[in-house]
N, C-alpha and C positions, 0 to 999 in steps of 0.2 A: 504493500500500500504506500502511496506517496504521502509525504508529510503535508500538512495544510500550507506551509510556507512554499513548498515546491509546487503544489497545485495552483496557488495564487500566482506564482511567477509564470507558470505556463499559461494561465488564463490571460495575463497581461501582455506577454511578449510572444508566446508560442504561436497563436493564430497568425500574427503578423509575419513571423518567419515562415510558417508553413504556407501562408497565402502566396508569398513570393515564390516559393518552390513550385506551386501549381503552374505559374506562368513560365518559370524557368525550365520545367519539364518539356515544354513545347520547343524551347531552344535546343535542349539536348536531343530531343527527337529529331530535329533537323540535322544536328551534328551526326547522329547515327545514320541518317540517310546519306550524308556525304561519305561516311566511312564504309557503308555497305553497298551502295548502289553500283559503284564502279567495279567492284571486285570480280563479279562473274563476267564482266565485259572486257577484262584486261587482255585476253587473247584476241578478241575482236578488234580492240584498239591497236594492238601490236600489228595485226594484219593490215588494218587500215593505214597505219603509218609506215608499213613496210620495214619493220624492225624485228629482231629476234626476241624470243621469250625472255631471255636474260636481261635485255635492255629495258624491260618494264620496271626492273628494280630501280632504275635511275629516275623514274617519275617519283617514286617514294623517297629516294635519297634526297632529291632536290627539294621536295615539299617539307620533309622532316628537317632539313637544314635551315630553310627559311623559318620554320616554326621555332627551332632552337634559338635563332637570332632575335626573333621579334617577341617571344613570350616573356623573357625577363623585362624588356622595355615596357610592354603593354601592362604587365602585372604591376610594375612599379608605378606606371602612370595611373593605374586604377587606385592605388593607395593615395596618390597625389591629388587627382582631379575628380575622382569618382568612378566607381566600378561600373555603373550602368553606362556612363558616357563612353568609356573605353570599350565596353561590350558592343555598343552601337557602332563605333568606328570600325572595330574588327569585323563585325557582321556585314557592314557595307562593303568593305574591301573583299571579303570572301564572296559576296554576291557578284561583284564585278568579275572576279577571277572565274567563278563558275560559268558565267555567260561566255567568258573567253574560252574555256575548255570546250563548250558546246560548238563553237564556230571556228576553232583553230584549224587552219587548212594543212599544216605541216608539223613535223616532229618538234622543231624548235619553239614555235609559238605555243604548241600544246604543252611542251615541257615548262615554259615560262608561266602560262596560266595555271597549270596544275600546281606548280611550286607556290604561287601566290595564294592558292586556296588554303595553305597552311596556317593562315591567320585564325582559323576556327579553333585551333588547339588551345587558345587562351580562354575560350568560353567557360569551361568547367572551373578552372581556378577562380575566375571572376565571379562565377555564380556562388561558389562556396564562400567567397569573401562577402558577398551580399547577404547570404544567410547568416554567416558568422556575426555580421554587424547587428543583427536583430536578436541573436540568441545568446551572445557571450555573457550577458549579465545574469542569466538564469543559473540556478544551482546545478542543473543538468545540461548546461550548454554544450558540452562536448558530445553527450549522448544525442542531443537534438541535431547537432551538426553531422554526426555519423548517420543518423536516420535520414536526414535530408540528402546526404551524399549518396546513400543507397538508392533513394527514390530517383534522384537525378540520373544516376548511372543506369538504373532500370529503364528510364525513359530513353537514354542513349542507346542501350542495347536493343530495346524494342524498335527504335528507329533503324538500327542496323539490320534487324531481321526484315522489316518492311522494305527497306532500301534494297537489300540483296535479292529478295523475292521479286520486287518490282523490276529491278535491273535485269534479272534473268528473264522474266516474262516479257517485258517490253522489248528487250534486245532480240528475243526470239520471234516476237510478233512483227518487228520492223527490220527485217534483214536488208542490208544495203543502205539503210538510212540511219547511220550511227548518230549524226548530228541531231536528229529529231529525238532519239533516245536520250541523249545527253542534256536535253533541255530541262528535264524533270528536276534535277538537283538545283539548277539555277533558279527555277521558279520557287522551290521550297525555301531557299535561303533568303530570297527577296521578301517572301511573306513573313519569315522569321524576324526580319528587320522591323517590320511594322508591329509585330507582337511586342517586341522590346520597347519600341518607341511609345506605344500607347498604354501598356499595362505593367511594366516593370519599374518600380520606384528606385530612386537613387539611395545609396548607402549614406549613413550619417557621418561617419568618421573619414576625414581627409587630412593628410599630412602636409600638403603643399610641397614646396621645394622645387628643385630642378633635376633634370635627367643627367646622370653621370656619363657624359659623352666620351670622356677619355676611357673609362672602364668599358663602355660599349665597343669602342674601336679596338681596344686590346683583346677583348673576348672574341669579337668577330674575326679579327686577324688569325687568332689561334685556331678557331673552328674551321675557317675557310682553308687554311693551309693543310690541316689534317685531312679534310674532305677532298681537297684537290690531289693530295698525295695518293689517297686510296683510289680516286678516279683514274689517275694515270697508271697505277698498278694494274687496274682492270684492263685498260687499253693496251698497255705495253708489256704487261706481265709483271709478276711479283718480284722478278729479279732486277727491275729498274732501280738503280741506286738513287737517282735524283728524286724519284717518287718517295722513297723511304726518307730522303733528306727533308722533303716538304713536311712529312708527318712529324719528324723529330723537331723541326722548327716550330711547328704548330704547338706541340706539347711544351716546348721551351717558352713560347709566347705566353702561356698561362702563368708562368712564374711572375713576371712583372705585373700581370693583371692582378694576381693574388696580393702582391705587396702593395700595389696602388689602392686596392679596395680596403685593405686593412688600415690604411692611413687616411681614408676619405670619411668625412663626417656623415655623408648621406650616400652610401655606395649603391651601385646598381645591384650588386650581390653582397649581402652581409655575410662575410666569411666567418665572423665570430659566431653568428647564429648557426651557421653550418657546422661549426665545431662542437656544438652541444651534443651530449650523448644520446639525447632523444631525437636529434635532427639528422646527423650525418648518416646513420644506417637507413633512414627513410629515403634520403636523397640518393644514396648508393643503390638501394633497392629499386628506386624509380629508374635509374640509368640501366641497370641490368634487366629489369622487366621490359624496358623499351625494346631490347633485342628481340624478344619473342612476340610481344603484342603488336609491334609496329613493323619490325624488320622482316618477319616471317610471313606476312600476309600474302605478298605476291608469290613467293615460292609455293605456298600451299595451293593457291589457285592454279598456277601453271602445272604443278604436279598432277592435280586432279584432271586437268584438261589433256595431259599427255596420253597418247594412244598406245596401250601396251602391245598391240599387234605390230606396231612399227618399230619400237625400241625395246620392248621386253619389260617395261615398268610403267607405272601410272595407272589411272583409272579410266581413261578414255571418256570422261564425263562431258556432257554438253553444258552450255552456259546455264541453262535452267537447272540442271542437276547440281552444278557447282553452287548455285544459289541455295539449294536445299542443304548442302554440306555446311555452307557458311551459316545458314539458319540454325543448324544444330549446335554449332560452335557458339554462336551468339546467345542461343538459349541457355547454354552453360554459363556464359557471362552474366546473363540476366539473373539466373538462380544464385550465382555467387554474390552479386551485388545486393540482392534482397536478403540473403542469409547473413551477410557481413555484420550489420548492427546487432542482430539477435545473437549470433555466436560470440561477438565481442562482449556483449552484456553477460552471457553465460560463462565465458572464460575471462580473457582480458584482450584489449586491442592488440597487444604485442603477440600473444599466442596465436591470435587469428591471422595476423600478418605472416607469421612463420608457417602456419599450416597452409595458407594460400600459396606461398612460394613453393612449398613442397609439392603441392598438387600440380602446379605448372611444370615443375621438373619431371614429375612422374609421367604426365601426359605426353611431353615431347620425347622423353627417352624411350617410351613405349613404341614410338614410330620406328626405331632402329630395327627391331625384329618384326614388327607388325605394321605393314603398310601395303600389303598385297591385295586387300579387298576393301570394299566400301564399308563393311561392318567394322573392320579394324580401325580404319581412319576415323569413322564416326565416334567410336569409343575413346580413342586418343584425344580427339578434338573436344569431346564433352568433358573429360577430366581436366584438360588444360584450361578449358573455358571457365569452369567453376572457380578454379584458383585465380584466373586472370580477372574475372568479374569482381571478386572480393578485393583484389589489389587495386583495381581502377577506382573503386569507391573508398578504400581505406587510406591510400597514400595522401591525397589532398586533405582529408579530414584529420589525419594524424599530424600532418605538417601544421594545420591551423591550430590544433590543440597544443603544439609545442612552441608556437610563436606568439609574441605580443600583438595586441590588437592593431597597432599602427603598421605592422609588417605582415598582416595576413595575406594580402595580395601577393607580395613577394614570395612568401614561404610556400603558398599553394602553387604559385606560378612556377617556382623552381622544380616542384615535382613533375610538372608537365614538361618543363624545359629539359631537365636531365633525362626524363623518359624519351623525349624526342631526340636528344643527342644520341642516346643509346640506340634508338631505332635507326637513325641516320647512318651511324657507323656500321651497324649490322647490315643495313641495306647495301652499303658499298661492298662490304666483305662478301656478303651472300651473292652479289652480282658477279664478283670475281669467281666464286666457287661454281656458280651455275653456268657461267660462260665457258667453263672448262679450261681456262687459261692457267689456273693454278693446279690443275689436276691432269696428270699425264695419261690417265687410264680411264676406261669405261666411258668413252664418248658415245654420243647418241647415234653416230653414223654420219657418213659424208652427206652433206647437203641438207641435213636435218636441222630444224630450228629448235628442237627440244634440248633441254639442259641435261647434263649427265647425272646418273643416279648417285654417284659418289658426292656430287655437289649437294643434293638433297639430304644425304646422310650427314654431311658436315653441318648443314643448317640445323637439323634436328638435334645433333649433339651439342652444338653451341647454345641453343635455346635451353636445353635441359641443364647443362652445366652452369650457365649463368644464373638460372633460377636456384640451383643448389647453393651457389655462392651468396645469393641474396638472403636465403634462409639463414645461412651462417652469420651474416652481418647483423640480421635482426635479433639474433640471440644476445647481442651486446647492448640492446636497448634496455634502459632501466625497467624493471618488472612492472612498476606501477605507472609507466608513462602513458600519456594520452588519456588521463583519468577524467573524472566527472566535471572538474572545474577548469575552465579555460583561463588563460592568463588575461588579466585586465589591461 
């Protein structure tokens, strides 16, 4: 039973917070459409643009890198000028990019528009910050934030299911008219903009200040050098010494960035906050989790579309059947997101995070021996999906619970930024593996556009191992972290 004081606090602030969630669910539903709609169409997009299956990974790599660069800035801007205002700006930019994807006539314009769609990644952190600003004064503010995160992620995953099913169905119903099929996400994001404009209120707490432009330049330089190095490895092979040099320079560029941020009064990234024992394992987990939840999306789609009669592996699935596979995976995400607040209440948020990471590891490592039939792939994806759904909901709410009120946007934004960086790096590495340039054996055959089986095995291994490392890192979180009371 709740105490009278707790019930009174809920009556005063709870409805306001949950009323905001009702409208934000529509925003996350649109985000889900963006993330699910295109996936069953990736092979069709590759054929339309006359590129190989492995090159599809560079769409994801470009989008994820743009996201990694803009999320820290937009999340910081949310703390400074208002989370709703920045949510509107990012939605308008995403809508413009979505219309560009629909009408792009060639590979490079399509790549540019696809990359700019990455502004949607900041939506969930900004939404968590909006909810946080209305619930943080309540005795069970952290629990309400976790509940809201679970509901928002459930809306996201439901949108992914609807998007994937719609993408597969519409793509199959409109063969040869890909541009018409790609109009649907653009329309959805445009409508989402007006939902935010008309019905989402602004958060009360704003810090003011200025953007740390020097820190942004240093961070962008490091990330771009690392990604450029990985890109040239894919094009010229992993033995290219100057590509490795670019990666090393990128890593070294993060050293002056860290030093500068430590000396800045209002940094882009609060390094001291990241050092806290309740924060660094969460951010490390977000980075490692990004490898599987973002970097492995395209490989799973192209593996399912690969014809086993031609190369000896794959499922030979149509775009509509791939949408069903994605639907099962996302259903697991939905279940995991909804179970997260209940399991966290029954155990602790820390134990829930560890268990979710272990489920992700189990699901992907099961792909190594079990990938020859539709049933096996469905079971693997379902297990990984439940763990992934819990992590998607848990990570931003855990960061919010570990951060001061004036840095909620930055803390929650960092979980998405580090997740995005992990996904971007994984997408680059997976592109190398699936192109076969890093693997001298088991090619798909002369003239084939299919990726080698050994590349897919490497993808699944990396996803499983990184999830195990994340579970280990979470063990070092204080046992009572992310408790019932959020920092004031």
